N, C-alpha and C positions, 0 to 999 in steps of 0.2 A: 177289521182284520180277523180272520178265523184264528182261533186260539191253538188248535191242534197242529203239531208238527209231524207230518207224514214221513215215513221212511222214503217213499217214492211218490212223485206225481207224474202221471202219464198224460202227455198232451196229444190228443187225437184219439177218438173212439171208433176208428175203423177196425178191420180185422187184426192188423199188427198191434195196434194199441191195446185192443181188448185181450189179445193173446198175452201180451206183456203184463197187463194188469192181472190176469188170471194166474200167471206164473209167479209173480211177486206175492200175490195174496196167498197162494198155496204154501209158501214158505213160512207164513205167519207174520210177515212184515206188513206194516200198514201202508195202504196205497189208495190214491185218489186218481180217477181218470176223468179228464175234462174233454167234452165234445161241444163244438160251437153250434152244431145243428142238432136235429133229432138224432138219436142213435138209429142205425140201420137206414141212413139217408141215401140219396142218389147223387150227392155232391162230389163224390170221389171216384173210386174205381170198384166199388163192391155192391152196386145196385142191382145186379142181374141175378138170375136163377142159378147159374152154373159157371164154374171155372175148371180149368184142367189141373189135375194132379199128374205131373209128368216126371218120369225118371230117366228119360233118354237124353243124355248130354254127351257132347264130344269132350268137353273140358273135364279133366279129372276131378278138380276140386268141386265143381258143381254136381257131377255124378255122385261123388262121395256124400255131399250134403243132402242130395235127393234120397239116397239110401238111408241116411240117418233120419231124415224127415219121416220116412215110412213108420219107423218105430214110435216116433212122437205122435203121429196121427193115431196109431193104435192105442197109445196111452190115453190120449184125449178122449177117444171114443169109449174106452173102458171106463174112464172116470165119469163120463156123462151118461153112460148107458145108452148111447145113441149112435147110430151109424151115420157118419157125416160124408161118406164117399161111396160112390158106386163104381167098383173096380171092374170096369168093362174093357179095359185095355186101351191102347192107342195105336193107330196105323199112321205111320209116316210114309208117304209115297211120292213118286214123281221122277224128275231127272236126277239120276245118280251122281252126276258131275256138278250140279248146281251148288254154289256155295263154297267151291274149292279155294277161292281166294279170300274167304272171310274167316275171322277168328273162330267161328263156331264150327266150320267145316261142312262136309257134305251130308247127304241123307244117311249114308252108311257110317258116318263118323262115330256114332255112339256104340258101334258093335264092340270095339275093344274094351270099353268100360263095362258094357253089359256082360261080356265074358269074364272080365276081371272080378266083377262083383257077383258073379254067378247068378245072373238074372236071366230069365227065359226070354227068348225072342225067336222070330221066324221070318225068313225072307220070302217074299211073294213076287210072282210075275204080274204083269199087267192083266193077263187073262185071269189069273187067280183072284186078283183084286176085284175085277168086274163080276166074277162069280159070287163073291161074298158080300160085296157092297153095291149099292145102287148107282154105280158110275158107268159111263159109256164113252166110247170113242177116245180112250186114253192112248197116247202113243205106245206102240208095241214094245219099245225098248225101255219103258218106264218100269220101275221096280218098287217094291214096298218093304217096309220093316215093321212088323207087328210085335208089340211087347205087352204082356198081360198085366204087368205091375204098374199100371197107370189107370186113372179113372176120373170121374166127374165129381167135383166138390159141390155139395148142397150149400151154397153160399149163405142164403138167408137163415138156414138152420144153424150153420156154423156161427154166425154172428150172435144169434140169440143164445146159443149154448155157451159161448165164451162169457158173455155178460152175466148170464144166470149163474154159472159156476163161480165167476170172480166174486159176485155178491155173496154167494153161499160161503166162500172162504173169507169173507170180511171186507172186501173192497168197497169203497165208496165211489159212486158214479154220478156225475152231474152233466146233464146236457144243457144246451142253450147257454153255454159258458165260453165266451171268446177270450183267449189269452192275448193280452196286449203287450206284455213284455215280461221277461224273467231277469231278475237281478239278485246278486248276493245281498244278504242282510247287512246293513251298515255296522251293526254291533256284533255280528258273528258271521264271518265269511264262510263257515261250514254249513250255513242254512241259506236256502234259496227262497226268495219271495216271488210268487207267481201272481202278477197283477192281472185281474180279469174283470170283465163286465158280464153280468148274468141278465138274461132276458132283455138285453139292450138298455137296461136302466140302472142296474144295481152294481156298484163297484165293490168287489171283494178281493182281498189278497189272501192267498193260500201260501203255506210254508212247507218246505220239505228238505230233507237231507240230500236227496238225489232226484234228478229229472230225466225222464225219457221223452224225447220229442219224436213223434211218429204220425204227423198229420198228412202224409202223402204229398200231394201236389201243393199243399198250403205251407210247406216247410219254411219257405222264405218269409212268410208272414210272421213267423216266430223268430227265425234267426236274425233277420235284419234289425228290428228294433231292440232285440235283447243283446246281441253280441257284435253288431256292426259288420256282419258278413252275410253273404248269400251264396247259394249254389247256382251254378250256371245250368239252368234246366231247359230241357226241350220237352214240353208237355204235349202229348198227342191226344187229340179228340177222336178217340176210337168209336167207330160206328158198327153196330151189329144188328142183324135182323133175324126174326123168326119167320119161317115159311111153312106153309101147309103141306103135309105129306099125304099121299094117297092112303086112305083108311081101309081100302079093300073093296072088292076082291083084288087079289094080287097086290096087296098093300106094300108100302115102302117102309123098310126098317134099316137104320144104320146100326150095326151091331156094336160099334164103339165110336169114340172120338177119332178124328182123322185130321191130318195136316198135309197139304200139297206143297211140295218143293218144285218150283218152276221159275224160269227167268222172266224178267219184266217183258211187257209187250207195249211198245210205244210209250215208255216211261211210266207205265202203270204196273203196280205190283200184281203178281200172280200167285202170291202166297195165301191161299185160301185154307180155311179150316172149318170144322163142323162138329156138332155134338149130336148124339142120339136123342130121341125124345126121352126126357127124364121123367121118372115116376112121380116126382113132386111138382111137375109143371103141367101145363095144358096138354091134352092128348093130341097126338098126330101133328105136333109142331117140332121142327128142328131148327136149331140155330146154325146159320151159315154166314160167314163174313170173310172179308179180306183182312189179313193181318197187316194192316197199313193204316195210315191216317193222312188225308189230304190237308186237313187243317191242323196247324201246329201253333202253339202259343208259348209265352214265357211265364204267364201268371194266371192262376185260376179266374181272376177277375175279368179276363178277356174271353172266357168261355162263352160260346153261343148256347144259351139255355133253352131256346124255343124253336130252333131249327136244327136239321142235320144235313150233312154234306151229301148231296144227291149223287155225286160221282162215285163215292165208295159203295153206295147201294146199287147203282147201275152196274158197276163192275161185277158185283156178286150175282145180280140177276142174269147177266150175260154168261157168267160161268155156269150157273145152274142150267140154263137153256142148252148150253153146249155139252155138258158133261154129267148131268145128274138126272136119274130116272125117277119119275113119280113125285117130284117136288114142284109145286106150282110157284113159279117165279113172278107171276103177274103183278101182285101187290103183296108186300110183306104183311104178315099177320100183325106184327108190331116191331118197332125199331127202338133201339136205345143207344145212348152214348155214355162213355166214361172217360175219365182223365187218366192217361198212362204217363207216368212221370219218368223221365230219363235224364241221365247225364251222358257224357260223350261216348261212353262204351256200353250203354244199355245195361249196366251192371248195378248191383245194390250199392248204397252208401250205408255202412254200418260201422260206426266209429264214435269216438268221443270228440266233443268240441275241443280244439287245441287250447292249451293252457293260456296262451297269450290273449285269447279273446274272452276269458272268463271274468274279467274285471275284479281279479283277486279271489274269485271263488276257488274251491278246492279242485285240484286236478282230478280227472276221471270221475267227475260228479254229474256230468251232463252227457247223455248218450243220444245219438241221432240215428234214425233209420228213415230212408226214403229211396225211391227209384227202383227200377227193375220190375220184372214179372214175379211177384212175391206170393200170390195166393197159395201156391202149392207148398210153400215153405212156412205157412203161418205158425204152426206149433213150434217149429224149430227157431224161427226168428223171435217169437215171444220168449222162449227159453233163453236165447242168446241175450236179448235186451235185459231181461231180469237178472241174469248172471253178471252182466257187465255193470249194471247199476248197483247191485248188492255186493258184489265181490271184486269188482275192478278188472275182471277178465272173464272170457268164455272160450271154451274149446271150439266154438263155431265162428270165431273171428277169422278173417282172412285178409291178407294184404291187398287182394284185389278189391276189397270193399272200403279201402282207406279213404277218408274224407280229404286227405292232403294229396291224393294222386293227381296226375296231370294227363291231359289229352295228348294226341299224337303230335301236336304242334307245341308241346311243352307249356300249355296254358293250364293253370290250376282250375279244378272244378269248384273249389271253394274260394270265393273272391272276397278280399278284404276291402270293404267299402271306403275305409279311411285312406288306404294307401293308393288305391286306383279308382278315383272318382269317375273317370270316363267309363270304366267297365261297370261300375255301379249304375251309371245311367243307362247302360245297355239293357239292364234287367227290365227297365220300363218300356223298352221299345225294340231297339236293335238286338241282334243276337249273334253269337259266335257260330250258330248252326245255320245251315243253308235252308231257309224256309221256302225257297222257290220250288222245291221238289217234294214229292210225296215221301213220307217216312214209312219204312216197312221193316218187318222181320223180328218178331220176338225171339225167334230161334237163331238169329244171326246178330251176334253182339257187335255193336258199332256199325251196323250195315245201314246205309241209306240215310243216315241222319247227321253226318258231319259235313262241313263245308270242305271243298276240294283244295 
């Protein structure tokens, strides 16, 4: 057993875990972060070159958090002396009425919040969109909403910056360390014992006063053996491809990120998105993909690690042929997958493990984060987790992120394995989600992923 008692142990060394580690270390508290794989690995949802920093939200509480996140991104970049985002803006475009029956709302839904928060935006016609972006044959009644306070996150630089800064502030980081279970110390319930195996051979127990659990899709691998609970997850195997752009003459340039709002076609999502060619990536390559997943799983162990879903790639190729100028859809330059973790409403889980599952451990001593599209909120969520662990509260907590909330059919997202064994068995195979249909819509909370 390791002799040191840390103030905080963070389980999971992805972007959220590293951000939390950085924020804890910055306060002067002692912190250890544990990662089961290599740092900067491809096992979760942060293996790509780029992610969206987005501020356009219909829901007030998400728009407010996105505005708050802007300042924390600025602070992180100032602390590191490194630019981590390329603020090129975001164009949302498409059918102005699509999404009217969803919680997130329509394409123009964010306008009220943009006005309220005094953030710049501009409406565009289909003709104006095609003049500024390499799109063609868009329906003439389609519209666009462009906002400059959005940009592309340099994911790999972000990860390395967070780990480097955390270490500079005194954090201890260990990779190749799998957490087996977390239990309160028998002689002092204020101390947690984190039982691990390092390099698949060495059993080591670490100790801490507080625990932050942030391993993304792997969260149930910690919750189930440690606390006898699991989250009812719907994990999407997202597929994205990079395609070659015309390098000139009359070359192809996307001036910003973009997202298309359009209704399904024959049961297949038409929610496509794209990134400009990023300065830190290969030249003349653009990432274009469908914001959907044909393959959905309940546990990361079910992930297909050596194949990708051809239907999602084919949908994107067909879209490019029909509506994009100067991008070669014949064969992707390269394709990647990631695990997108969801609960029933596609929203974050940011909360404490309820007291009844702590085996006598101190209340508000174990914090959990998982689910949702979180990359754009990395500095904010790191700050929230650090504050919750160290101080028992954070101004960024929201009731919409509660771990005890229920879905539309009054089913809890956090399942007690002891009380409901049949539901516990569903985690291993069956699901409360409808896996016969494609899941889609990062901009549409709860859309296309619940059973009817």
